[in-house]
C-alpha positions in Angstrom: 14.0 42.4 -21.2 16.0 44.3 -18.5 17.5 42.8 -15.4 14.7 44.0 -13.2 12.1 42.0 -15.1 14.2 38.8 -15.1 14.7 39.2 -11.2 11.0 39.7 -10.8 10.1 36.7 -12.8 12.5 34.6 -10.8 11.2 35.9 -7.5 7.6 35.2 -8.8 8.5 31.6 -9.7 10.1 31.1 -6.3 7.0 32.4 -4.5 4.7 30.0 -6.5 7.1 27.1 -5.5 6.9 28.0 -1.9 3.2 28.4 -2.0 2.8 25.0 -3.8 5.0 23.4 -1.1 3.2 25.1 1.9 -0.5 24.0 1.0 -1.2 20.3 1.8 -4.5 18.5 1.5 -5.1 15.7 4.0 -7.9 13.5 3.0 -10.6 12.4 5.6 -9.2 8.8 6.0 -5.7 9.9 6.4 -3.3 11.6 8.9 -0.3 13.5 7.9 3.0 13.3 9.6 5.0 16.6 9.7 8.7 16.9 10.2 10.4 20.3 10.9 14.0 20.2 10.0 14.1 16.3 10.0 12.4 15.9 13.5 8.8 14.9 14.1 6.5 17.9 14.7 3.0 17.0 14.7 0.2 14.9 13.2 -2.1 16.8 10.7 -5.8 16.2 10.8 -7.9 16.1 7.8 -8.5 19.2 5.7 -6.5 21.9 4.1 -3.3 22.5 6.1 -0.5 25.1 5.7 3.3 24.2 6.3 6.3 26.5 6.5 7.9 26.2 3.2 11.4 24.6 3.1 11.4 24.1 6.9 8.4 21.8 7.4 7.7 18.8 5.1 5.1 16.0 4.9 7.1 13.0 6.1 4.3 10.6 5.2 0.6 10.0 5.2 -1.0 7.1 7.3 -4.2 5.5 6.1 -6.4 5.2 9.0 -9.0 2.8 7.3 -9.5 -0.7 8.5 -7.4 -3.3 6.7 -8.4 -6.9 6.0 -5.3 -9.2 6.3 -5.2 -12.7 5.1 -3.6 -14.8 7.8 -2.8 -18.4 7.5 -4.9 -20.7 9.6 -3.2 -21.6 12.9 -3.7 -24.5 15.1 -5.3 -23.9 18.4 -5.3 -26.2 21.3 -8.4 -26.3 23.4 -8.8 -26.9 27.0 -9.8 -30.7 26.3 -6.5 -31.1 24.4 -8.0 -31.0 20.9 -6.2 -29.1 18.0 -8.6 -27.0 15.9 -7.5 -24.7 13.1 -8.3 -21.2 13.7 -10.1 -19.7 10.7 -11.5 -16.5 12.0 -11.1 -13.4 10.0 -8.9 -10.6 11.7 -9.7 -7.0 11.5 -6.8 -4.5 12.1 -6.6 -0.8 12.3 -3.9 1.7 12.9 -3.8 2.8 16.5 -0.9 5.3 16.5 -0.5 7.3 13.5 2.5 9.0 14.8 4.6 6.0 15.0 3.1 3.9 12.2 5.2 5.5 9.5 8.5 5.0 11.1 8.0 1.6 12.7 6.2 -0.1 9.9 9.4 -1.7 8.5 10.4 -2.9 11.9 7.3 -4.2 13.3 3.5 -3.9 12.5 1.7 -1.2 14.6 -1.6 -2.6 13.9 -3.7 -3.7 16.9 -6.2 -6.4 16.5 -9.7 -5.4 17.3 
């Protein structure tokens, strides 16, 4: 092999890697968070999306489906001063996909519905 063929193979491999990093599939129940050079840029909607290779990156995926959480029974005091355990199921959903990925370790971004 001559030097031109080796350089051509290397360029072809780099082009395939760039194309692989550029195409992103976001599923119907997800939202994708994109960072450009480490700073939030946008939220991707479901579908096949294209990112600028090596500049944009998928920072995370936020699951937008409803989640069922097991919450311990909590005592509730009624108006007539009777303590009753609260055993209602709680349904939660992600309300802000933009901040859900970064704020999850600090505090929950789930809003009760």
